[in-house]
Structures are given as C-alpha cells and as structure tokens.
C-alpha positions in Angstrom: -49.7 -113.3 -54.6 -48.1 -112.3 -50.6 -49.7 -110.2 -48.3 -48.1 -107.5 -45.9 -49.2 -105.2 -43.1 -48.7 -101.5 -43.3 -47.9 -99.2 -39.8 -48.3 -95.3 -39.7 -48.2 -95.7 -36.0 -51.7 -93.5 -35.7 -52.6 -92.2 -32.8 -55.8 -89.6 -33.0 -56.3 -87.5 -30.3 -57.0 -86.7 -26.9 -54.1 -88.7 -26.2 -54.0 -90.2 -22.7 -50.6 -91.0 -20.5 -48.7 -93.9 -21.9 -50.7 -94.0 -25.3 -47.8 -94.0 -27.8 -46.2 -96.8 -25.4 -49.1 -98.9 -25.9 -49.2 -98.2 -29.4 -46.1 -99.3 -30.2 -45.8 -102.1 -27.8 -49.1 -103.5 -29.4 -47.4 -102.7 -32.7 -44.8 -104.9 -32.0 -47.1 -108.0 -30.3 -49.3 -107.8 -34.3 -46.2 -108.0 -36.0 -44.6 -111.3 -34.2 -47.7 -112.5 -34.2 -48.3 -112.0 -37.8 -44.6 -113.4 -38.2 -46.0 -117.0 -36.4 -49.1 -117.0 -38.6 -46.4 -116.8 -42.2 -47.8 -113.3 -43.2 -44.9 -112.8 -45.9 -44.2 -108.8 -45.1 -44.3 -105.6 -42.7 -43.9 -102.0 -43.8 -43.3 -99.0 -41.8 -43.4 -95.8 -43.8 -41.4 -92.6 -42.0 -43.0 -89.3 -42.0 -42.7 -86.5 -39.8 -44.8 -83.4 -38.0 -47.9 -85.3 -39.0 -49.4 -85.7 -35.6 -52.4 -88.6 -35.3 -52.0 -89.5 -39.0 -48.7 -91.2 -38.7 -46.1 -91.0 -35.3 -43.4 -92.9 -37.7 -40.7 -90.8 -37.3 -37.8 -93.7 -36.9 -39.1 -96.4 -38.8 -35.3 -98.6 -38.8 -36.1 -98.9 -35.1 -39.1 -100.2 -35.1 -38.1 -103.1 -37.6 -34.7 -103.4 -35.4 -37.2 -103.8 -32.9 -39.6 -106.4 -35.1 -36.4 -108.4 -36.6 -35.1 -109.7 -32.9 -39.2 -110.7 -32.5 -39.7 -112.8 -35.8 -37.7 -114.9 -37.3 -39.3 -114.9 -41.4 -41.1 -111.8 -42.1 -39.8 -109.4 -44.4 -38.7 -105.8 -43.3 -40.0 -103.0 -45.6 -39.0 -99.4 -45.2 -42.4 -98.3 -46.4 -40.4 -96.1 -47.2 -37.3 -94.2 -46.3 -37.7 -90.6 -47.4 -34.4 -90.0 -49.5 -33.8 -86.6 -50.1 -30.8 -85.7 -48.5 -32.0 -83.0 -46.4 -34.7 -85.6 -44.8 -31.5 -88.2 -44.8 -28.1 -88.0 -45.3 -27.6 -90.7 -48.2 -24.7 -92.6 -46.2 -26.5 -92.9 -42.9 -29.2 -94.9 -45.4 -26.7 -97.2 -46.9 -25.1 -97.4 -42.8 -28.9 -97.8 -41.6 -30.5 -100.5 -44.1 -26.9 -102.5 -44.1 -26.8 -102.7 -40.5 -31.2 -103.7 -40.6 -30.1 -106.5 -42.8 -27.3 -107.8 -40.9 -29.0 -107.8 -37.4 -32.3 -109.4 -39.4 -30.6 -112.4 -41.2 -31.3 -110.3 -44.8 -35.0 -109.8 -44.8 -34.6 -106.1 -45.3 -36.7 -104.6 -48.6 -35.8 -100.6 -49.6 -38.5 -98.4 -50.4 -38.0 -94.7 -51.1 -40.2 -92.0 -51.3 -40.2 -87.9 -51.7 -43.5 -86.9 -49.5 -45.8 -84.6 -50.9 -46.6 -83.1 -47.0 -45.6 -79.5 -46.7 -45.4 -80.0 -42.8 -42.5 -82.2 -44.1 -41.2 -80.6 -47.0 -40.9 -76.9 -45.6 -39.7 -79.0 -42.1 -36.2 -79.6 -43.9 -36.2 -76.8 -45.9 -37.3 -78.6 -48.9 -38.8 -76.8 -52.2 -41.8 -78.6 -53.3 -40.3 -78.8 -57.1 -37.4 -80.5 -56.3 -38.5 -82.8 -54.3 -38.3 -85.6 -57.4 -34.9 -84.6 -58.0 -34.0 -84.7 -55.0 -35.5 -88.1 -54.0 -33.5 -89.7 -57.2 -30.1 -88.4 -56.6 -30.8 -89.4 -52.5 -31.3 -93.3 -53.7 -28.9 -93.4 -56.6 -25.8 -92.6 -53.9 -27.6 -94.5 -51.1 -27.2 -97.6 -54.0 -23.7 -96.7 -54.2 -22.7 -96.5 -50.9 -24.2 -99.9 -50.4 -22.6 -101.7 -53.6 -19.2 -100.0 -54.1 -15.8 -100.9 -52.3 -14.9 -97.8 -51.8 -17.7 -95.5 -52.5 -15.5 -93.6 -55.2 -17.1 -90.0 -54.0 -20.1 -87.9 -55.6 -20.4 -83.8 -56.1 -24.4 -84.0 -56.8 -26.8 -80.6 -57.0 -27.9 -81.5 -53.4 -25.4 -83.6 -51.7 -21.4 -83.7 -51.9 -19.4 -87.3 -50.4 -16.1 -87.3 -50.5 -14.6 -91.2 -51.4 -15.4 -93.2 -48.3 -15.5 -97.0 -47.6 -19.8 -97.0 -46.0 -19.5 -100.0 -43.9 -21.4 -102.4 -43.5 -22.2 -103.9 -46.2 -26.2 -105.0 -46.5 -26.1 -109.3 -46.7 -28.6 -109.1 -49.6 -26.3 -108.8 -52.5 -25.9 -106.5 -54.6 -28.6 -104.4 -52.6 -32.4 -105.0 -50.8 -35.1 -105.2 -53.3 -36.1 -101.5 -54.4 -39.6 -100.2 -54.3 -40.9 -96.7 -54.5 -44.1 -94.7 -53.1 -46.5 -94.6 -56.0 -49.9 -92.6 -55.5 -50.7 -91.9 -59.3 -50.2 -93.5 -62.7 -47.2 -91.0 -63.2 -45.2 -92.9 -60.4 -46.3 -96.3 -61.4 -44.4 -95.5 -64.7 -41.5 -94.1 -62.8 -41.3 -97.4 -60.9 -40.9 -98.9 -64.0 -38.2 -96.6 -65.9 -36.3 -97.3 -62.9 -36.5 -100.8 -62.1 -38.3 -100.5 -59.3 -41.0 -102.2 -57.5 -44.0 -99.8 -57.2 -46.0 -99.7 -53.4 -49.5 -98.1 -54.8 -51.0 -95.8 -51.7 -53.9 -94.9 -53.9 -56.7 -97.5 -53.0 -57.4 -99.0 -56.1 -60.2 -101.3 -57.4 -58.6 -104.2 -58.3 -59.8 -103.6 -62.3 -57.6 -100.4 -61.8 -55.0 -102.4 -60.5 -54.7 -104.6 -63.7 -54.2 -101.4 -66.1 -51.9 -99.9 -64.1 -49.9 -103.8 -63.9 -50.2 -103.8 -67.9 -48.5 -100.6 -68.1 -45.9 -100.8 -65.7 -44.8 -104.2 -67.5 -45.3 -102.4 -70.9 -42.5 -99.4 -69.4 -40.7 -101.9 -68.0 -39.9 -103.8 -71.3 -39.4 -100.1 -73.4 -37.8 -98.0 -71.4 -36.7 -99.1 -68.5 -32.6 -98.4 -67.1 -32.2 -99.5 -63.7 -31.1 -97.1 -60.8 -30.1 -100.6 -58.5 -27.9 -103.1 -60.2 -31.0 -105.5 -59.7 -34.1 -105.1 -61.2 -37.4 -105.3 -59.1 -40.5 -105.8 -61.2 -43.2 -106.5 -58.8 -46.6 -103.8 -58.2 -47.9 -103.9 -54.3 -51.4 -102.8 -53.3 -52.6 -101.4 -50.0 -56.0 -101.8 -48.6 -57.8 -101.4 -45.4 -58.4 -104.9 -44.1 -60.7 -106.4 -41.0 -62.3 -109.7 -41.2 -65.0 -111.4 -38.9 -67.6 -113.8 -40.6 -70.3 -111.6 -39.5 -70.0 -108.5 -42.0 -72.1 -105.8 -39.5 -69.5 -107.1 -36.7 -66.0 -106.3 -39.8 -67.6 -102.9 -40.5 -68.2 -101.5 -37.4 -64.3 -103.1 -36.3 -63.0 -101.8 -39.5 -64.4 -99.2 -41.2 -64.0 -96.4 -39.0 -60.2 -96.9 -38.1 -60.0 -97.1 -42.4 -61.7 -94.1 -43.1 -60.0 -92.1 -40.5 -56.5 -93.3 -42.2 -58.3 -91.5 -45.6 -59.7 -88.8 -43.7 -56.1 -87.7 -42.0 -53.8 -88.4 -45.2 -56.0 -85.7 -47.1 -56.3 -83.6 -44.4 -52.1 -83.1 -44.0 -52.0 -83.5 -48.4 -54.9 -81.8 -49.8 -57.7 -79.9 -47.8 -56.3 -79.6 -43.9 -55.3 -76.6 -42.0 -53.5 -77.3 -39.4 -52.0 -75.6 -36.1 -48.9 -78.0 -34.8 -49.5 -79.0 -31.5 -53.7 -78.2 -31.7 -55.4 -79.1 -34.4 -57.3 -82.0 -33.3 -57.7 -84.0 -36.5 -59.8 -86.7 -34.5 -62.6 -84.2 -33.7 -62.9 -82.8 -37.4 -63.0 -86.7 -38.6 -66.4 -87.1 -36.6 -67.8 -83.5 -37.5 -67.4 -84.2 -41.2 -67.1 -87.9 -41.9 -70.8 -88.3 -42.9 -70.9 -84.9 -45.6 -67.5 -86.9 -47.0 -69.0 -90.5 -46.9 -66.8 -91.3 -44.6 -69.7 -92.6 -42.1 -69.7 -96.4 -40.8 -73.5 -96.2 -41.0 -72.9 -95.6 -44.8 -71.2 -98.7 -45.4 -73.5 -101.1 -43.0 -76.6 -99.4 -45.6 -74.4 -101.0 -48.5 -73.3 -103.9 -47.4 -72.3 -106.0 -50.7 -71.5 -109.2 -51.7 -68.8 -108.0 -54.0 -65.7 -105.5 -52.4 -64.6 -102.5 -53.7 -61.9 -100.5 -52.8 -64.1 -97.4 -51.9 -67.9 -96.8 -51.3 -69.4 -93.8 -52.9 -71.8 -91.5 -50.9 -73.1 -87.8 -50.1 -71.3 -87.1 -52.8 -67.8 -88.2 -51.4 -65.8 -91.5 -51.2 -65.2 -93.7 -47.9 -62.8 -96.6 -47.8 -63.7 -100.5 -48.0 -61.6 -102.6 -49.2 -60.7 -105.6 -47.6 -63.1 -105.1 -44.5 -66.2 -108.1 -44.9 -66.2 -112.2 -44.4 -63.9 -114.6 -45.5 -66.0 -115.4 -48.2 -65.9 -111.7 -49.4 -61.9 -111.2 -48.9 -61.1 -114.5 -50.7 -63.1 -112.7 -54.1 -62.2 -109.3 -53.6 -58.1 -110.9 -53.0 -58.7 -113.3 -56.2 -59.6 -109.6 -58.3 -56.2 -108.7 -57.6 -54.5 -112.0 -57.8 -55.8 -112.1 -61.3 -55.2 -108.7 -62.0 -51.3 -109.4 -61.7 -50.8 -108.1 -58.5 -47.6 -109.4 -57.0 -48.7 -108.4 -53.2 -51.6 -107.1 -50.6 -50.8 -104.8 -48.0 -53.3 -104.0 -45.5 -54.1 -100.9 -43.3 -55.1 -102.5 -39.9 -53.9 -99.9 -37.1 -55.7 -96.9 -38.2 -57.8 -94.4 -36.9 -59.4 -96.3 -33.3 -59.1 -99.4 -34.3 -58.7 -101.7 -31.4 -55.3 -104.3 -30.8 -57.4 -107.3 -29.9 -59.4 -106.5 -33.0 -56.2 -106.9 -35.6 -55.2 -109.9 -33.6 -58.7 -111.7 -34.2 -58.3 -110.7 -37.9 -55.0 -111.8 -38.7 -55.7 -115.3 -37.1 -58.8 -115.8 -38.9 -57.2 -113.9 -42.6 -54.2 -116.8 -41.8 -56.9 -119.2 -41.3 -59.3 -119.5 -43.8 -58.2 -116.8 -46.3 -54.4 -117.3 -47.0 -53.8 -120.7 -47.8 -55.3 -121.1 -51.2 -52.8 -118.3 -52.2 -49.7 -119.3 -50.6 -50.4 -123.0 -52.8 -50.4 -121.0 -55.8 -48.1 -118.4 -54.9 -44.2 -120.7 -56.1 -46.0 -121.4 -59.0 -47.1 -117.7 -60.2 -44.2 -116.1 -59.1 -42.1 -118.8 -60.8 -44.2 -118.3 -64.3 -43.9 -114.1 -64.0 -39.7 -114.4 -63.1 -40.0 -116.8 -66.3 -42.5 -114.4 -68.4 -39.9 -111.5 -67.8 -36.1 -112.6 -67.7 -35.8 -111.5 -70.7 -37.2 -108.1 -69.9 -34.9 -107.9 -67.0 -31.7 -108.7 -68.7 -32.7 -106.3 -71.4 -33.3 -103.5 -68.5 -29.7 -104.2 -66.9 -28.2 -104.5 -70.3 -29.0 -100.8 -71.1 -27.7 -99.9 -67.5 -24.5 -97.9 -67.8 -21.9 -97.3 -64.7 -21.2 -93.8 -64.6 -19.5 -93.4 -61.6 -16.0 -91.8 -61.1 -13.0 -93.6 -60.4 -11.0 -93.1 -57.1 -8.4 -90.6 -57.6 -5.1 -91.1 -58.2 -3.3 -91.3 -54.9 -6.4 -90.8 -52.9 -5.5 -90.8 -49.0 -7.6 -89.9 -45.9 -4.8 -87.6 -43.5 -5.5 -87.7 -39.7 -6.3 -84.2 -38.7 -3.3 -84.4 -36.2 -0.9 -85.3 -38.7 -1.5 -83.0 -40.9 -0.9 -79.8 -38.2 2.2 -81.7 -37.3 3.2 -82.2 -41.0 2.9 -78.1 -41.1 4.8 -77.6 -37.7 7.4 -80.1 -38.3 7.7 -81.8 -41.5 6.9 -85.4 -43.3 10.5 -86.5 -42.6 9.9 -86.0 -38.7 6.3 -87.7 -38.8 7.9 -90.5 -40.1 10.7 -90.7 -37.6 8.2 -90.6 -34.9 5.6 -93.3 -36.6 8.9 -95.7 -35.9 10.1 -94.3 -32.4 5.8 -95.0 -31.8 5.8 -98.5 -32.7 9.6 -99.7 -31.2 8.3 -98.2 -28.2 11.2 -95.5 -27.9 10.4 -93.4 -25.8 13.2 -90.4 -26.0 12.5 -89.9 -29.7 8.8 -89.3 -29.1 9.6 -86.8 -26.1 12.3 -85.6 -28.8 9.4 -84.9 -31.3 6.9 -83.0 -28.7 10.3 -80.8 -28.4 10.6 -79.8 -31.9 6.7 -79.1 -32.1 7.2 -76.7 -28.9 10.2 -74.8 -30.5 8.2 -74.4 -34.0 5.4 -73.0 -31.6 7.6 -70.3 -30.0 9.4 -69.3 -33.1 
C-alpha cells in the first residue's frame, strides 16, 4: 500500500496580509520534505470560488513548482475538472503533457465533475449535465494526448477540428487515469471506465473492503476502458496527524480535520454563502459542538482502535489517522487487508500548523511507513498477476471509435485564404517561389496585383 498527501490549500478567515503566500510556500516545503522521506504521491485538487475551503484553482501551477523541488514523488491532479466549460480538452492535454515532461514522467491524471453549485453555476454548467460533460471532456483530452494527429470531434459540449496536439506526455499511452468518487455509484462508474477510484468519502477500512470488492467485480464483468490503459486501483482519503501522545495528536489534528469536513458540507450540502463575506471558520467554531466536530469530544472518546469518524451529539466528526504510531499502524493495516492500494492523508486543513505537519510526516516515515514499504512490492505484483486477465479482457472490449482524418484536410493561413480570393492560387504559388529565391521584384509585383484588385 502506498501513501500520499493531499492539498485543498485551506485558508480559514480572518486572512492576514501574506496569508496565501505563506500557505503556498509552506505547502511546497512540505511536499519537498515528503519526497525526501519517501512518500509516494502528492495530490492537488482543482476548485473555484470555494473560499476558505479551497484556494486551489490552478493545480497545474502548484504541481509544476513541486516538480522542480522533488525527484521521486508522483504528482497527482486530484482532480482536473474536465467539463469543457471549466477546461477545454486540448488545454487539459497540453498542460498534463507539459507537466509530465518537466517532471520526467511523474503525473497522475485524476478527473472529476464537482457537485458544488458555486462552481457549476459559476461556469454556467447545469447540474444534470455535469456527468455527461465530465466524460466527454475526459475522452477528448485522452484522445488529444494519444492521437497523432487528433482527427477531430463534434461532441455535444465541445467541437474541435483535426489538430496535432503537442507536446505529448512521457508516459505511454498516457498518465494513469483516476476519478474522484464520493459514493458507491461513482466507484462502480470508475470500474466500468477502467479508471482508478479516488474515494473522498472518509470510510472505515471494513466499508472500504466492500467498495474494493464491488470495484473489482464490475471491472471484471463490465469494464470498457475510456483510456488506452486500465488503472485498477482504489485510494482512500483520511485525516492524519501523529504524535506519541494521543491527546497531543488530537489537539494538533482534529480541529483541522473537522473544519475540512464542515467547510466541505458548507459548500456542498447545507451552507448559505455570500461571496467575500461569509465567515465559514466563525460558523464552524459556533456550531461544531452540536455537529460532533469538537476536539473535546474526540479526547473524551479516546480509543485504541481508530475509525474514520466519531459519533457524538447526533452528529459525526472526523477522526481517521489521528493518533499514535501504534494506532496508525493498526488502522492502516486494516486498509491494506481490505485491498486498498493507496491511503491519501489530509494534513493541511483548517488551522493545522506547518511545524506539526512537518513533524508528523517525519514521525510517520520513521515509525509507521517502513513495514508497509516492505510489503508493497510483493502485494502490487500479486495484484497485477491476479487482475492481468481481467485487464486484458477489458482492453479487448475497447473499440477505437474515432473519425479518420478527412481526406485532403489542410490548415490554411488566413493571409493565404485572403490572397487566394484576391489574386488566385497561381499568383500565390509564384509569390512563394519568389520568396524562396529572394526575388524582391516578384514580391513587389504580387503586392501591386493585390493593390490593383482592391481598387477594382
């Protein structure tokens, strides 16, 4: 089982001068340190207009910066919003390929559709169309990355004529594909499309086991890959903060973890938001106890066996991997036993402090991660062997349904089109020969012809 760290770039109010600068610079330092410690992945989300919850609107820029400060850690777009109203498919392909090149082939391509009204309506996307738009944008982005040339498409939401989209990614046929999943039905969707499932539901290991089993069942029976390769992996997200003293771990990590859950629900479930005015952090502080988000509740409910959530006062607060090294090892073994391929830690959340994140990364790498690293290669090899025929059968079901390049298709410069109308093709070709030979008199003659035609 592999491990990743996850960034929304949360920034609760009030915002002091330079707060965003510090937020991003601290995150870059954390990623650089995680790379040196042997953490496998960094995931960066794309969100728009979700102030306090996520200031991560340009993940490709942040990940490019990470690529130049690291050597081994893989760079996960977790996720790119692929509806064409957010991002044109050709631009997605160009940015991903460029990031893959500057990072020497370390990109993971996570996609998603978002269900936040602030984002959907901000880009004039109708909620009932978002799934269809996600898939169309993703399929075209994959084609743009893999076809030479891209032979064109006339979709429901975007039309793109034949072009050779450059550059192409280092990884062939394309970077590994993932999709954000928050419910069981999207897990099954991921399996049908042959895409890795990034689960953001904060589920216990025992529940994750059922999701993994469902994913592999559908993968075997129904998968027709949207890409040219299958990525049969399931990743789970969990809060993390580690200390030898459980109470100290809770004091350092639970408030941030629960602000993550509260602010997520604010934009996606129950919140009423006035742009630039609503103070989500203030609301969280006022309401967290009644919703089970109070750190004091977690301290009172100290437990040997960690769970994803803590039930209290009729609500549920997040817990996850917040505890001692011993607690984390037991908790993470349960995910490993469930067949989960990767655990992604939410550490930068709420007002969690940079120095505590750095200390937790170091302690985790020293006292928890080594045993999982020792088993990982063998477990990965066993899974690849077990699913080899499943993946082969899925790829065999895939049909390349793309149009051929139109016969005689050319891209003509605007200047030539105008000149052909004004003086004819023969004169244009004469001009080309004169230009190649450097015969200025012929060039001047053509210019004169154009002038005479305009006067007529």
